C-alpha positions in Angstrom: -5.8 111.2 -26.4 -5.2 114.3 -24.1 -2.1 115.4 -25.7 -1.1 116.5 -29.2 2.1 114.3 -30.2 2.9 117.2 -33.3 3.0 119.9 -30.7 5.0 118.0 -28.1 8.3 119.2 -29.3 7.4 122.8 -28.7 9.5 123.9 -25.5 7.6 126.1 -22.9 10.2 128.0 -20.6 10.1 129.3 -17.2 12.5 130.6 -14.9 13.4 128.7 -11.7 15.1 130.8 -8.9 16.6 128.7 -6.2 17.9 130.7 -3.1 20.0 128.3 -0.6 20.8 129.9 2.7 22.0 128.2 6.0 18.2 128.2 7.4 16.2 127.4 4.4 15.9 126.7 0.7 13.5 128.7 -1.5 12.4 127.6 -4.8 10.6 130.3 -7.0 9.3 129.7 -10.5 8.2 132.7 -12.6 7.5 133.0 -16.3 10.4 134.4 -18.6 9.7 138.0 -17.6 9.5 137.1 -14.0 6.0 139.0 -13.5 3.9 135.7 -12.9 4.7 133.3 -10.5 4.0 129.8 -11.1 5.1 127.9 -8.1 6.9 129.2 -4.8 8.0 126.3 -2.4 10.2 126.5 0.6 12.1 123.5 2.4 10.4 124.7 5.6 6.9 123.8 4.1 7.9 120.2 3.4 9.2 119.2 7.1 7.6 119.8 10.6 10.9 120.3 12.6 12.6 123.8 12.2 16.1 122.1 12.4 15.2 120.1 9.1 14.3 123.1 7.0 18.0 123.8 5.5 18.7 119.9 4.9 19.2 118.6 1.3 16.0 116.1 2.1 13.6 119.2 2.6 15.0 120.7 -0.8 14.5 117.5 -2.5 10.9 117.2 -1.2 10.4 121.0 -2.4 11.9 120.3 -6.0 9.6 117.2 -6.3 6.6 119.4 -5.5 7.8 121.8 -8.0 8.2 119.5 -11.0 4.8 118.0 -10.3 2.9 121.3 -10.4 5.0 122.6 -13.4 3.9 119.5 -15.4 0.4 120.1 -14.3 0.7 123.8 -16.0 2.5 122.4 -18.9 5.8 123.7 -18.5 8.7 121.6 -19.8 11.7 123.7 -20.0 13.4 125.6 -17.1 16.3 128.3 -17.1 17.7 127.9 -13.5 19.2 130.8 -11.4 21.0 129.7 -8.1 21.8 131.9 -5.3 23.4 131.0 -2.1 25.3 131.9 1.1 28.6 130.4 1.6 32.1 130.5 2.5 35.1 128.9 3.1 
């Protein structure tokens, strides 16, 4: 068996920085100190058309890629920090 069942209760944390603008969505995952980058994906990397970079679909595809890569690394817990442009 590849995974140890006794050590599976241990949480390995990372920090997920999500920055959503009117033109794109950035997802950047670092270690707790912020020094080492594990994954950095944008919505523009997921779609071909420039007009679709900021769509919820592109952000969902980026989030799926981030989840897959973090599972491969062995990170199983995240602190999430969200920034975004907005207004009424």
